[in-house]
C-alpha positions as CSV (number, residue, x, y, z in Angstrom):
1,X,123.4,89.8,92.3
2,X,123.1,93.8,91.8
3,X,123.3,95.7,88.5
4,X,123.2,99.3,87.2
5,X,121.4,99.3,84.0
6,X,120.9,102.4,81.4
7,X,117.6,102.7,79.8
8,X,115.4,105.6,78.5
9,X,118.1,108.0,79.3
10,X,118.2,106.9,83.1
11,X,120.1,104.6,85.2
12,X,118.5,101.9,87.7
13,X,120.3,99.9,90.4
14,X,118.4,96.3,90.2
15,X,118.6,93.2,91.6
16,X,117.2,89.9,90.5
17,X,113.3,89.5,91.4
18,X,112.8,93.7,91.4
19,X,109.9,95.2,89.8
20,X,111.2,98.7,88.6
21,X,109.2,101.3,86.9
22,X,111.2,102.4,83.9
23,X,110.3,105.0,81.0
24,X,107.8,103.4,78.5
25,X,109.0,100.5,76.3
26,X,107.2,99.1,73.1
27,X,106.3,95.7,74.5
28,X,103.2,94.1,75.7
29,X,102.5,92.5,79.2
30,X,104.3,89.4,79.6
31,X,107.0,90.0,76.9
32,X,110.4,89.6,77.8
33,X,112.9,92.4,77.5
34,X,117.1,92.5,77.7
35,X,119.1,95.3,78.5
36,X,121.9,95.5,76.9
37,X,123.7,98.2,78.3
38,X,125.0,97.5,81.9
39,X,127.2,99.6,83.4
40,X,128.0,97.6,86.7
41,X,127.6,94.1,87.9
42,X,128.3,93.0,91.6
43,X,127.3,90.5,94.5
44,X,125.1,91.5,97.0
45,X,127.8,92.0,99.7
46,X,129.9,94.2,96.9
47,X,132.5,91.1,96.0
48,X,133.5,90.5,92.4
49,X,132.7,94.1,91.1
50,X,132.9,94.6,87.5
51,X,132.7,98.3,86.2
52,X,132.5,99.0,82.7
53,X,134.3,101.6,80.7
54,X,131.3,102.7,79.9
55,X,129.5,99.3,79.2
56,X,130.3,95.8,80.3
57,X,130.8,93.5,77.2
58,X,128.8,90.2,76.9
59,X,126.6,90.9,80.3
60,X,122.8,91.0,79.5
61,X,120.0,91.7,82.2
62,X,116.6,90.0,81.4
63,X,113.2,90.9,82.5
64,X,109.4,90.6,82.0
65,X,107.0,93.1,81.4
66,X,104.3,93.3,84.0
67,X,102.5,96.3,83.3
68,X,102.1,99.5,81.1
69,X,100.8,102.4,82.8
70,X,100.7,106.3,83.5
71,X,102.1,107.9,86.7
72,X,100.4,110.0,89.1
73,X,99.5,113.9,87.8
74,X,102.7,116.2,88.4
75,X,100.9,119.8,88.2
76,X,102.8,122.7,86.7
77,X,102.0,126.4,88.0
78,X,103.3,129.1,86.1
79,X,102.7,132.9,87.6
80,X,104.0,136.5,87.0
81,X,103.2,139.0,89.7
82,X,101.2,142.2,88.9
83,X,100.7,141.2,84.9
84,X,97.7,138.8,85.3
85,X,100.0,135.9,83.8
86,X,98.9,132.5,85.4
87,X,98.8,129.1,83.8
88,X,98.3,125.7,85.1
89,X,99.0,122.5,83.3
90,X,99.2,118.7,84.1
91,X,101.3,116.3,83.2
92,X,100.9,112.3,83.2
93,X,104.2,110.4,82.1
94,X,104.0,107.0,80.8
95,X,105.9,103.9,82.3
96,X,106.7,100.1,82.0
97,X,106.7,97.7,85.2
98,X,109.5,95.6,84.5
99,X,110.4,92.4,86.8
100,X,114.2,91.5,86.6
101,X,114.3,87.8,86.0
102,X,118.0,87.0,85.4
103,X,121.3,88.9,85.3
104,X,123.9,86.8,83.2
105,X,127.1,87.5,84.2
């Protein structure tokens, strides 16, 4: 089974046994999480396709939190010529790594 879920303002295409980095969730390592906003469910070969309008009712995706962490640093540089304006900043986004255990259809 494959599914498309929506969490943290983004959409993710997932399969069972996948480990996915998503936007930070308030959960501890080892906790189970449920994703109720499922947009699409299908078989691996594309058969038995169900598409929501916009969400599917009664279908849940269950996962287990593997890790909480931060991504690599992204460097932001702003520069304007001839005005001595230079600005350098960095950002590290928080993430939650989740292993998908079950897609209930």
